[in-house]
mmCIF file as gemmi writes it, N, C-alpha and C atoms, coordinates in Angstrom:
data_model
loop_
_atom_site.group_PDB
_atom_site.id
_atom_site.type_symbol
_atom_site.label_atom_id
_atom_site.label_alt_id
_atom_site.label_comp_id
_atom_site.label_asym_id
_atom_site.label_entity_id
_atom_site.label_seq_id
_atom_site.pdbx_PDB_ins_code
_atom_site.Cartn_x
_atom_site.Cartn_y
_atom_site.Cartn_z
_atom_site.occupancy
_atom_site.B_iso_or_equiv
_atom_site.pdbx_formal_charge
_atom_site.auth_seq_id
_atom_site.auth_asym_id
_atom_site.pdbx_PDB_model_num
ATOM 1 N N . MET Axp A 1 ? 0.847 -1.179 0 1 0 ? 1 A 1
ATOM 2 C CA . MET Axp A 1 ? 0 0 0 1 0 ? 1 A 1
ATOM 3 C C . MET Axp A 1 ? 0.889 1.237 0 1 0 ? 1 A 1
ATOM 4 N N . ALA Axp A 2 ? 1.205 1.722 -1.155 1 0 ? 2 A 1
ATOM 5 C CA . ALA Axp A 2 ? 2.163 2.812 -1.264 1 0 ? 2 A 1
ATOM 6 C C . ALA Axp A 2 ? 1.528 4.189 -1.379 1 0 ? 2 A 1
ATOM 7 N N . ASN Axp A 3 ? 0.258 4.3 -1.659 1 0 ? 3 A 1
ATOM 8 C CA . ASN Axp A 3 ? -0.375 5.599 -1.879 1 0 ? 3 A 1
ATOM 9 C C . ASN Axp A 3 ? -1.023 6.135 -0.612 1 0 ? 3 A 1
ATOM 10 N N . TRP Axp A 4 ? -0.198 6.563 0.333 1 0 ? 4 A 1
ATOM 11 C CA . TRP Axp A 4 ? -0.706 7.104 1.59 1 0 ? 4 A 1
ATOM 12 C C . TRP Axp A 4 ? -1.175 8.529 1.373 1 0 ? 4 A 1
ATOM 13 N N . ARG Axp A 5 ? -2.263 8.911 2.061 1 0 ? 5 A 1
ATOM 14 C CA . ARG Axp A 5 ? -2.752 10.28 1.975 1 0 ? 5 A 1
ATOM 15 C C . ARG Axp A 5 ? -3.304 10.72 3.325 1 0 ? 5 A 1
ATOM 16 N N . LYS Axp A 6 ? -3.238 12.027 3.55 1 0 ? 6 A 1
ATOM 17 C CA . LYS Axp A 6 ? -3.719 12.62 4.789 1 0 ? 6 A 1
ATOM 18 C C . LYS Axp A 6 ? -5.051 13.301 4.546 1 0 ? 6 A 1
ATOM 19 N N . SER Axp A 7 ? -5.788 13.473 5.601 1 0 ? 7 A 1
ATOM 20 C CA . SER Axp A 7 ? -7.044 14.2 5.545 1 0 ? 7 A 1
ATOM 21 C C . SER Axp A 7 ? -6.792 15.664 5.221 1 0 ? 7 A 1
ATOM 22 N N . SER Axp A 8 ? -7.749 16.286 4.563 1 0 ? 8 A 1
ATOM 23 C CA . SER Axp A 8 ? -7.655 17.726 4.326 1 0 ? 8 A 1
ATOM 24 C C . SER Axp A 8 ? -7.807 18.501 5.64 1 0 ? 8 A 1
ATOM 25 N N . TYR Axp A 9 ? -8.225 17.828 6.701 1 0 ? 9 A 1
ATOM 26 C CA . TYR Axp A 9 ? -8.367 18.438 8.018 1 0 ? 9 A 1
ATOM 27 C C . TYR Axp A 9 ? -7.134 18.217 8.894 1 0 ? 9 A 1
ATOM 28 N N . SER Axp A 10 ? -6.013 17.819 8.32 1 0 ? 10 A 1
ATOM 29 C CA . SER Axp A 10 ? -4.857 17.422 9.118 1 0 ? 10 A 1
ATOM 30 C C . SER Axp A 10 ? -4.088 18.583 9.717 1 0 ? 10 A 1
ATOM 31 N N . GLY Axp A 11 ? -4.469 19.791 9.448 1 0 ? 11 A 1
ATOM 32 C CA . GLY Axp A 11 ? -3.843 20.931 10.105 1 0 ? 11 A 1
ATOM 33 C C . GLY Axp A 11 ? -2.918 21.71 9.193 1 0 ? 11 A 1
ATOM 34 N N . PRO Axp A 12 ? -2.433 22.82 9.706 1 0 ? 12 A 1
ATOM 35 C CA . PRO Axp A 12 ? -1.566 23.689 8.91 1 0 ? 12 A 1
ATOM 36 C C . PRO Axp A 12 ? -0.165 23.1 8.749 1 0 ? 12 A 1
ATOM 37 N N . ASP Axp A 13 ? 0.641 23.796 7.967 1 0 ? 13 A 1
ATOM 38 C CA . ASP Axp A 13 ? 2.041 23.427 7.732 1 0 ? 13 A 1
ATOM 39 C C . ASP Axp A 13 ? 2.139 22.05 7.1 1 0 ? 13 A 1
ATOM 40 N N . ASP Axp A 14 ? 2.863 21.139 7.755 1 0 ? 14 A 1
ATOM 41 C CA . ASP Axp A 14 ? 3.064 19.821 7.144 1 0 ? 14 A 1
ATOM 42 C C . ASP Axp A 14 ? 1.997 18.817 7.544 1 0 ? 14 A 1
ATOM 43 N N . GLY Axp A 15 ? 1.032 19.203 8.359 1 0 ? 15 A 1
ATOM 44 C CA . GLY Axp A 15 ? -0.099 18.343 8.695 1 0 ? 15 A 1
ATOM 45 C C . GLY Axp A 15 ? 0.278 17.086 9.444 1 0 ? 15 A 1
ATOM 46 N N . ASN Axp A 16 ? 1.189 17.194 10.389 1 0 ? 16 A 1
ATOM 47 C CA . ASN Axp A 16 ? 1.645 16.008 11.117 1 0 ? 16 A 1
ATOM 48 C C . ASN Axp A 16 ? 0.772 15.637 12.3 1 0 ? 16 A 1
ATOM 49 N N . GLU Axp A 17 ? -0.397 16.207 12.419 1 0 ? 17 A 1
ATOM 50 C CA . GLU Axp A 17 ? -1.287 15.905 13.539 1 0 ? 17 A 1
ATOM 51 C C . GLU Axp A 17 ? -2.472 15.074 13.074 1 0 ? 17 A 1
ATOM 52 N N . CYS Axp A 18 ? -2.226 14.09 12.275 1 0 ? 18 A 1
ATOM 53 C CA . CYS Axp A 18 ? -3.327 13.342 11.684 1 0 ? 18 A 1
ATOM 54 C C . CYS Axp A 18 ? -2.902 11.902 11.428 1 0 ? 18 A 1
ATOM 55 N N . VAL Axp A 19 ? -3.836 11.147 10.96 1 0 ? 19 A 1
ATOM 56 C CA . VAL Axp A 19 ? -3.524 9.806 10.476 1 0 ? 19 A 1
ATOM 57 C C . VAL Axp A 19 ? -3.509 9.835 8.956 1 0 ? 19 A 1
ATOM 58 N N . GLU Axp A 20 ? -2.888 8.836 8.369 1 0 ? 20 A 1
ATOM 59 C CA . GLU Axp A 20 ? -2.863 8.676 6.923 1 0 ? 20 A 1
ATOM 60 C C . GLU Axp A 20 ? -3.555 7.367 6.594 1 0 ? 20 A 1
ATOM 61 N N . ILE Axp A 21 ? -4.15 7.3 5.419 1 0 ? 21 A 1
ATOM 62 C CA . ILE Axp A 21 ? -4.754 6.052 4.976 1 0 ? 21 A 1
ATOM 63 C C . ILE Axp A 21 ? -4.246 5.693 3.591 1 0 ? 21 A 1
ATOM 64 N N . ALA Axp A 22 ? -4.312 4.409 3.3 1 0 ? 22 A 1
ATOM 65 C CA . ALA Axp A 22 ? -3.988 3.888 1.975 1 0 ? 22 A 1
ATOM 66 C C . ALA Axp A 22 ? -5.012 2.808 1.657 1 0 ? 22 A 1
ATOM 67 N N . ASN Axp A 23 ? -5.462 2.782 0.414 1 0 ? 23 A 1
ATOM 68 C CA . ASN Axp A 23 ? -6.488 1.823 0 1 0 ? 23 A 1
ATOM 69 C C . ASN Axp A 23 ? -5.922 0.744 -0.914 1 0 ? 23 A 1
ATOM 70 N N . SER Axp A 24 ? -6.513 -0.411 -0.824 1 0 ? 24 A 1
ATOM 71 C CA . SER Axp A 24 ? -6.353 -1.464 -1.822 1 0 ? 24 A 1
ATOM 72 C C . SER Axp A 24 ? -7.781 -1.904 -2.142 1 0 ? 24 A 1
ATOM 73 N N . PRO Axp A 25 ? -7.983 -2.758 -3.12 1 0 ? 25 A 1
ATOM 74 C CA . PRO Axp A 25 ? -9.355 -3.186 -3.412 1 0 ? 25 A 1
ATOM 75 C C . PRO Axp A 25 ? -10.052 -3.888 -2.239 1 0 ? 25 A 1
ATOM 76 N N . THR Axp A 26 ? -9.288 -4.497 -1.345 1 0 ? 26 A 1
ATOM 77 C CA . THR Axp A 26 ? -9.907 -5.27 -0.269 1 0 ? 26 A 1
ATOM 78 C C . THR Axp A 26 ? -9.656 -4.739 1.132 1 0 ? 26 A 1
ATOM 79 N N . HIS Axp A 27 ? -8.695 -3.827 1.309 1 0 ? 27 A 1
ATOM 80 C CA . HIS Axp A 27 ? -8.335 -3.348 2.642 1 0 ? 27 A 1
ATOM 81 C C . HIS Axp A 27 ? -8.027 -1.858 2.643 1 0 ? 27 A 1
ATOM 82 N N . VAL Axp A 28 ? -8.129 -1.286 3.853 1 0 ? 28 A 1
ATOM 83 C CA . VAL Axp A 28 ? -7.701 0.088 4.099 1 0 ? 28 A 1
ATOM 84 C C . VAL Axp A 28 ? -6.691 0.023 5.231 1 0 ? 28 A 1
ATOM 85 N N . ALA Axp A 29 ? -5.545 0.659 5.032 1 0 ? 29 A 1
ATOM 86 C CA . ALA Axp A 29 ? -4.513 0.707 6.06 1 0 ? 29 A 1
ATOM 87 C C . ALA Axp A 29 ? -4.494 2.102 6.674 1 0 ? 29 A 1
ATOM 88 N N . VAL Axp A 30 ? -4.217 2.171 7.97 1 0 ? 30 A 1
ATOM 89 C CA . VAL Axp A 30 ? -4.188 3.43 8.708 1 0 ? 30 A 1
ATOM 90 C C . VAL Axp A 30 ? -2.879 3.482 9.494 1 0 ? 30 A 1
ATOM 91 N N . ARG Axp A 31 ? -2.22 4.654 9.47 1 0 ? 31 A 1
ATOM 92 C CA . ARG Axp A 31 ? -0.996 4.836 10.256 1 0 ? 31 A 1
ATOM 93 C C . ARG Axp A 31 ? -0.937 6.256 10.793 1 0 ? 31 A 1
ATOM 94 N N . ASP Axp A 32 ? -0.117 6.456 11.807 1 0 ? 32 A 1
ATOM 95 C CA . ASP Axp A 32 ? 0.086 7.762 12.425 1 0 ? 32 A 1
ATOM 96 C C . ASP Axp A 32 ? 1.044 8.57 11.554 1 0 ? 32 A 1
ATOM 97 N N . SER Axp A 33 ? 0.654 9.772 11.155 1 0 ? 33 A 1
ATOM 98 C CA . SER Axp A 33 ? 1.509 10.575 10.281 1 0 ? 33 A 1
ATOM 99 C C . SER Axp A 33 ? 2.773 11.052 10.979 1 0 ? 33 A 1
ATOM 100 N N . LYS Axp A 34 ? 2.786 11.081 12.314 1 0 ? 34 A 1
ATOM 101 C CA . LYS Axp A 34 ? 3.979 11.505 13.045 1 0 ? 34 A 1
ATOM 102 C C . LYS Axp A 34 ? 5.063 10.429 13.05 1 0 ? 34 A 1
ATOM 103 N N . VAL Axp A 35 ? 4.661 9.18 13.002 1 0 ? 35 A 1
ATOM 104 C CA . VAL Axp A 35 ? 5.612 8.06 13.025 1 0 ? 35 A 1
ATOM 105 C C . VAL Axp A 35 ? 5.194 7 11.999 1 0 ? 35 A 1
ATOM 106 N N . PRO Axp A 36 ? 5.328 7.308 10.729 1 0 ? 36 A 1
ATOM 107 C CA . PRO Axp A 36 ? 4.823 6.409 9.691 1 0 ? 36 A 1
ATOM 108 C C . PRO Axp A 36 ? 5.535 5.06 9.601 1 0 ? 36 A 1
ATOM 109 N N . THR Axp A 37 ? 6.693 4.934 10.212 1 0 ? 37 A 1
ATOM 110 C CA . THR Axp A 37 ? 7.397 3.65 10.161 1 0 ? 37 A 1
ATOM 111 C C . THR Axp A 37 ? 6.942 2.68 11.245 1 0 ? 37 A 1
ATOM 112 N N . ARG Axp A 38 ? 6.116 3.143 12.166 1 0 ? 38 A 1
ATOM 113 C CA . ARG Axp A 38 ? 5.592 2.262 13.21 1 0 ? 38 A 1
ATOM 114 C C . ARG Axp A 38 ? 4.439 1.425 12.685 1 0 ? 38 A 1
ATOM 115 N N . ALA Axp A 39 ? 3.732 0.824 13.571 1 0 ? 39 A 1
ATOM 116 C CA . ALA Axp A 39 ? 2.646 -0.103 13.242 1 0 ? 39 A 1
ATOM 117 C C . ALA Axp A 39 ? 1.581 0.518 12.349 1 0 ? 39 A 1
ATOM 118 N N . THR Axp A 40 ? 1.027 -0.31 11.511 1 0 ? 40 A 1
ATOM 119 C CA . THR Axp A 40 ? -0.073 0.056 10.622 1 0 ? 40 A 1
ATOM 120 C C . THR Axp A 40 ? -1.266 -0.832 10.949 1 0 ? 40 A 1
ATOM 121 N N . LEU Axp A 41 ? -2.427 -0.23 11.058 1 0 ? 41 A 1
ATOM 122 C CA . LEU Axp A 41 ? -3.656 -0.993 11.253 1 0 ? 41 A 1
ATOM 123 C C . LEU Axp A 41 ? -4.285 -1.229 9.883 1 0 ? 41 A 1
ATOM 124 N N . THR Axp A 42 ? -4.752 -2.435 9.647 1 0 ? 42 A 1
ATOM 125 C CA . THR Axp A 42 ? -5.371 -2.774 8.371 1 0 ? 42 A 1
ATOM 126 C C . THR Axp A 42 ? -6.77 -3.321 8.623 1 0 ? 42 A 1
ATOM 127 N N . PHE Axp A 43 ? -7.743 -2.795 7.862 1 0 ? 43 A 1
ATOM 128 C CA . PHE Axp A 43 ? -9.135 -3.18 8.015 1 0 ? 43 A 1
ATOM 129 C C . PHE Axp A 43 ? -9.716 -3.614 6.676 1 0 ? 43 A 1
ATOM 130 N N . PRO Axp A 44 ? -10.637 -4.561 6.68 1 0 ? 44 A 1
ATOM 131 C CA . PRO Axp A 44 ? -11.361 -4.854 5.442 1 0 ? 44 A 1
ATOM 132 C C . PRO Axp A 44 ? -12.098 -3.583 4.984 1 0 ? 44 A 1
ATOM 133 N N . THR Axp A 45 ? -12.168 -3.376 3.692 1 0 ? 45 A 1
ATOM 134 C CA . THR Axp A 45 ? -12.79 -2.167 3.141 1 0 ? 45 A 1
ATOM 135 C C . THR Axp A 45 ? -14.211 -1.968 3.652 1 0 ? 45 A 1
ATOM 136 N N . THR Axp A 46 ? -14.993 -3.023 3.715 1 0 ? 46 A 1
ATOM 137 C CA . THR Axp A 46 ? -16.383 -2.887 4.166 1 0 ? 46 A 1
ATOM 138 C C . THR Axp A 46 ? -16.464 -2.461 5.633 1 0 ? 46 A 1
ATOM 139 N N . ALA Axp A 47 ? -15.577 -2.965 6.465 1 0 ? 47 A 1
ATOM 140 C CA . ALA Axp A 47 ? -15.571 -2.584 7.879 1 0 ? 47 A 1
ATOM 141 C C . ALA Axp A 47 ? -15.167 -1.12 8.039 1 0 ? 47 A 1
ATOM 142 N N . PHE Axp A 48 ? -14.193 -0.675 7.267 1 0 ? 48 A 1
ATOM 143 C CA . PHE Axp A 48 ? -13.753 0.718 7.349 1 0 ? 48 A 1
ATOM 144 C C . PHE Axp A 48 ? -14.859 1.66 6.861 1 0 ? 48 A 1
ATOM 145 N N . ALA Axp A 49 ? -15.555 1.275 5.808 1 0 ? 49 A 1
ATOM 146 C CA . ALA Axp A 49 ? -16.674 2.088 5.302 1 0 ? 49 A 1
ATOM 147 C C . ALA Axp A 49 ? -17.767 2.206 6.361 1 0 ? 49 A 1
ATOM 148 N N . SER Axp A 50 ? -18.066 1.119 7.06 1 0 ? 50 A 1
ATOM 149 C CA . SER Axp A 50 ? -19.069 1.155 8.133 1 0 ? 50 A 1
ATOM 150 C C . SER Axp A 50 ? -18.609 2.064 9.263 1 0 ? 50 A 1
ATOM 151 N N . PHE Axp A 51 ? -17.343 2.013 9.602 1 0 ? 51 A 1
ATOM 152 C CA . PHE Axp A 51 ? -16.762 2.872 10.641 1 0 ? 51 A 1
ATOM 153 C C . PHE Axp A 51 ? -16.928 4.345 10.256 1 0 ? 51 A 1
ATOM 154 N N . LEU Axp A 52 ? -16.599 4.695 9.014 1 0 ? 52 A 1
ATOM 155 C CA . LEU Axp A 52 ? -16.739 6.082 8.566 1 0 ? 52 A 1
ATOM 156 C C . LEU Axp A 52 ? -18.19 6.546 8.599 1 0 ? 52 A 1
ATOM 157 N N . GLU Axp A 53 ? -19.104 5.69 8.195 1 0 ? 53 A 1
ATOM 158 C CA . GLU Axp A 53 ? -20.523 6.048 8.239 1 0 ? 53 A 1
ATOM 159 C C . GLU Axp A 53 ? -20.981 6.29 9.673 1 0 ? 53 A 1
ATOM 160 N N . ALA Axp A 54 ? -20.51 5.475 10.605 1 0 ? 54 A 1
ATOM 161 C CA . ALA Axp A 54 ? -20.861 5.663 12.015 1 0 ? 54 A 1
ATOM 162 C C . ALA Axp A 54 ? -20.303 6.989 12.539 1 0 ? 54 A 1
ATOM 163 N N . LEU Axp A 55 ? -19.091 7.363 12.123 1 0 ? 55 A 1
ATOM 164 C CA . LEU Axp A 55 ? -18.524 8.652 12.527 1 0 ? 55 A 1
ATOM 165 C C . LEU Axp A 55 ? -19.343 9.811 11.985 1 0 ? 55 A 1
ATOM 166 N N . LYS Axp A 56 ? -19.736 9.714 10.725 1 0 ? 56 A 1
ATOM 167 C CA . LYS Axp A 56 ? -20.547 10.777 10.113 1 0 ? 56 A 1
ATOM 168 C C . LYS Axp A 56 ? -21.876 10.914 10.853 1 0 ? 56 A 1
ATOM 169 N N . GLU Axp A 57 ? -22.491 9.804 11.16 1 0 ? 57 A 1
ATOM 170 C CA . GLU Axp A 57 ? -23.778 9.829 11.867 1 0 ? 57 A 1
ATOM 171 C C . GLU Axp A 57 ? -23.611 10.451 13.255 1 0 ? 57 A 1
ATOM 172 N N . SER Axp A 58 ? -22.552 10.093 13.924 1 0 ? 58 A 1
ATOM 173 C CA . SER Axp A 58 ? -22.271 10.654 15.25 1 0 ? 58 A 1
ATOM 174 C C . SER Axp A 58 ? -22.062 12.156 15.161 1 0 ? 58 A 1
ATOM 175 N N . ALA Axp A 59 ? -21.357 12.612 14.146 1 0 ? 59 A 1
ATOM 176 C CA . ALA Axp A 59 ? -21.105 14.044 13.974 1 0 ? 59 A 1
ATOM 177 C C . ALA Axp A 59 ? -22.404 14.796 13.706 1 0 ? 59 A 1
ATOM 178 N N . ARG Axp A 60 ? -23.324 14.195 12.963 1 0 ? 60 A 1
ATOM 179 C CA . ARG Axp A 60 ? -24.603 14.835 12.675 1 0 ? 60 A 1
ATOM 180 C C . ARG Axp A 60 ? -25.434 15.025 13.945 1 0 ? 60 A 1
ATOM 181 N N . GLU Axp A 61 ? -25.261 14.124 14.895 1 0 ? 61 A 1
ATOM 182 C CA . GLU Axp A 61 ? -26.036 14.172 16.142 1 0 ? 61 A 1
ATOM 183 C C . GLU Axp A 61 ? -25.513 15.211 17.115 1 0 ? 61 A 1
ATOM 184 N N . LEU Axp A 62 ? -24.325 15.72 16.874 1 0 ? 62 A 1
ATOM 185 C CA . LEU Axp A 62 ? -23.756 16.715 17.811 1 0 ? 62 A 1
ATOM 186 C C . LEU Axp A 62 ? -24.374 18.043 17.659 1 0 ? 62 A 1
């Protein structure tokens, strides 16, 4: 998974206060942008999509 990208909400300057994600057809990988050489979490694409939908729903309720 070589195409890592940061959120547009990652902050000013170099945006090191965020996580990065990378996609494959079957998985999404997540890593800390401050220490990208450390551990990476990998999730099935469908599980990650459900997680994002739950976050959006939670944000709407605030």
